[in-house]
N, C-alpha and C positions, 0 to 999 in steps of 0.2 A: 503494499500501498503506501500510497504517496501522500504528499498534503492537500492533494484535490479531492473534491468529494467523490465518493465512489460510483462507480456506474453499475447500476442493478437494473438489469430486464426483469420482463414478466412475458412466461410465456401463458398466453391467454386465447379470448375470443375476442375479435375486435368487434366492440357493439356491446359485448356483452356485459350486465352491471357488474360484477363482482369482479373481473380482468381489468375494467376501467376504472373502477373505484383504486384496485393497490397500485397500477401505473400513474394515476395522481397521487398517490400519497406517495409514493417513491419520487416522484416529480417536487412534489412541495417540500420534502427533504430535503433534495441532493440537488436538485435543479434540472437531472436528467430525465428522460422519460424515453423507453421503449418497448411497444406492446407488441410481443414475436406472435406472428401467425403460423404456425407448423407446417401450411399448408405451402409456404412460399419459400421455406428453409431447405438449404444444401448444402451436402459434404463433400470435401474435394479431399481424397484420404492421403493424398500424395504431399498436398503442402498441409493437412493436418489443421484446415479451418472449415469449421461451419459459419456460411453465411445466411444474413438476412439482411436482403438489399446491400448497401455497401457494408455493412456492421458484419465482423468476425464476433459470433458470440462467446468463441474461444479468449475473447480479447479483455470481456467484462470481468468484475470482480465478484459478481455474484448475479444467481438467476432465479428466480422465483417461478416452480413450475404450479401454475393454478389451474389451467384448463387447456388440454392438449387436444382436444375434440368436441364436436356439439354433440355427439352420442358416444355412448364406448362400442367399443368392436375391437377385434385380433388386430385392424390396422393401426390402432393407437400404441401398440407394442412396438413396430417400428419407429415411432415417432421418438418414443422413448429410449431406441436403440441411437436413434441421432444426437439424442440429448444427454446420454451416456459417454459420446465421444466428449460434449462439452465437459462434462464434470472428471471425465479423464484427464484433460487439459489445465485441470487446476482451479476451475472456477466453481465458487460456493454454489451449490445446487440444492433448493431448497424445495421440496426433498430431495433426496439421494434419487435418480432415476431407478439404481437397481432395487430400491425400497418400494418405489412405487410400483415395478413389475408384479409385484406380489399380489397385487391388490387390483388392478384391472378384472382380473378373472376371478367371478365369485367363489368358483372353485376351489381355487388358491387361496382365498380368503378364509373361507369354512376351514379349509385344512390345516391351516395354522393356527386357528384361534381354537380349533378341535384339542391339537396336539400341547394348544397351551392352556385346557382343562378351564376354556373360559365357556360358562352354561348358555346355549342357543338351542332353539326349535328344532326336536328330530327331523333328521335330513338323509333321505335318500338318493345315492346319486349311480345312474346305471346306462348304458344303452339299450337295456333289453325292455321293450313295452310290457310284455306280459310282468315280468318284476313290478316295473312301474304303476302298472294297474295293481297288484297284491299289496303296494305299498298304499296307495291312496284307498281300496279298501280297508286295509288296517288303521289309516289314519281318521276315516269317516269324510273330513275335508283336508284338501291339500293344495298349495300353491305350487305351481310348476314356475319358474323361475329360468330366464335364458341366462349363460355364464356372462354375458357383458350387457349389461344393462343398470341404468339407474332412474330412479322414481316411480320405481313400481313398471316401466315400460316394458311392454310384450311379456307381463306376468299373466298366466290364468290362474283361477280358481276354480278345484272341480270339488263335488260331492258326489258321495256315492250313491245318497239316495237320490239327488236333483241331475245329476247327467245320465243322459239313456243310454249313452254309448260311451263308455270310458277307455277301452281302447284304441277307439276310433278318436276320442278327442286327444290322445295321450300322442299317437301316431300322427294326427294333422300338427301338434306342437313338434313333433320330431320333422317334420318333412319341412316346416317352417323356418329351418336354420339352427336347428337344437338337436345333433345327434347326441349328446350326452344331453341325459335328462334329470335335471335337479329337483327334486321333488322335497320341499318341506311341510314338515305337519303344520294345519293351519291352528295357531292357537287361538285363546279367547280372548279379545284385546281390551283394553279399556278404550276410553275413548282418545284417547292419546301415547304417541311415543313421545321418548325424548333425544335430541342431539346435544353430545357433552362434547365440548371445543378442548382440545390439548394445541400448546405451543412448546413443543422442546421438550413433551413430555410432562408439563406442567398443566393442570386443569385449570381453565378459565371462566368457565361460566354453562349454563346448558339453556335449551328453549326445550317448547313442545311442540309438537305438529297433533292439532286437531283434527278428527276426521271430520269430513263432511258429513251431509246428512244422506248420501244415495251411496258411498263409497263403503269398501270394505279394507280401504289402508288409507295410509294418514298423509300421503305426499300430497304436496300444494298443488301437482300436476293433476290431481285426479280431486279438486276442493277442498283440500285443506288449508287451514291457515295454522298461524304461528303466535305462540302467546309465553310467556315468561312462567319458567317453572324454576321451583328446589328439589333436584332429586335426592332421593334418600342416600345416607353414606354408604351404603353398601352399592350402590346401584352406581357411585363416583369411584369404589374402589374396583370393581369389576372392569367397569369401561378405560379404567387407569392400567388394569394387567391386560387390556386387549390390546390397546394400541401399542402399549411396550412390546406387543409380539412382532411389531412391523419397524418403529423405531424411526418414522416419520417426523420431520422437522409441526406439520400443521395437520391435524385430521381431527374429524368428528366421528364419534362411534353412538351408533344406533341402537338403542336401549328403551327396551319395554320394563314395565314395572310390575310383575302381577303378584298376586297375592300371597304367594310363597316366598318367592324370588326373583330378582332383575335378570332378563336372558339379553343377550345382545343378538342382533339382528346382521350389523355388519359394521364394516371401518372402512369410512371412507378414503380412497387414492389421495384426493386434494382437500376434501374439506370445503364448506362454503363460511359466507359470511350473509348472507340474508337473514338466517334466522336470528340470529343475535342483535341484528340491525333492525328489523321488525319488532322483533319480540322485549327487543329492552333497548333500545337505541344505541348500544354499543357497536362503534365502526372499527372493527376487527383489523380491519386495512394498516392503520395507525400504528397497531399493536406491533404486527407483523414489519412494517417497515424499523419500527425503534428493536425490534429482535435480529433484525439482519445486521445493523450496524453495529450492534455490540456483538456479533458475531465475528466484522470484518474489524473492528478497533483492536 
């Protein structure tokens, strides 16, 4: 580092609220603004340069990986490989691309959480339609989840009493691009689930997602809304252990508080700002910039 202000880039989606907000916060503190659209990045391996326009990302002091695509897909793994090149050049990447790689795939996240002993809804993963149907019959109600999705996109709720042709429904799900069938027992949810925010492994706070009137899930995409909440100490402890298994700089852990104990649905690869902002008026972008400057000093 020199006496000049650090050059901190933000990988995100131009026009997206959280990406623009973080880029604005970086500019306010450093005078430098670079919002990187990964669809316009190219790597030249013989010169060890990763270019976005006329900026070599390997010349930055730090790079926040806020969002690398509009939707989750295996293609994002390729974009993370390009960012791994940047991290390998010594740029402080938040979070490290190698660690994000373990979270883009829902199955990878689930396996890591299970190995860490984190309580989750019972889950069956198979490529066999008959085994999938047997699992749904046993569960009574189950949610089929794509391995790459957010905000419940592509998920299907199946009920052994109400779904006339379970095998047909599972086969349709598999044929829609889900050769590995991820089946999670539907649990009786309260009206909300919680997002617990962590930065550098430290708990910052939480918000609730309250389910819409006509939805089985709580996502904002399906009519949910954000509210302030105060999780139970046990929920914070379990969420802390869940995020610790991945070692991200910034993340959100999705928790539901059941009568007997909390369970974890997933750990976010990138974390979000809007829930804390709308529920509590907390602007996390400024906190992330402070964290980055402390890291670089």
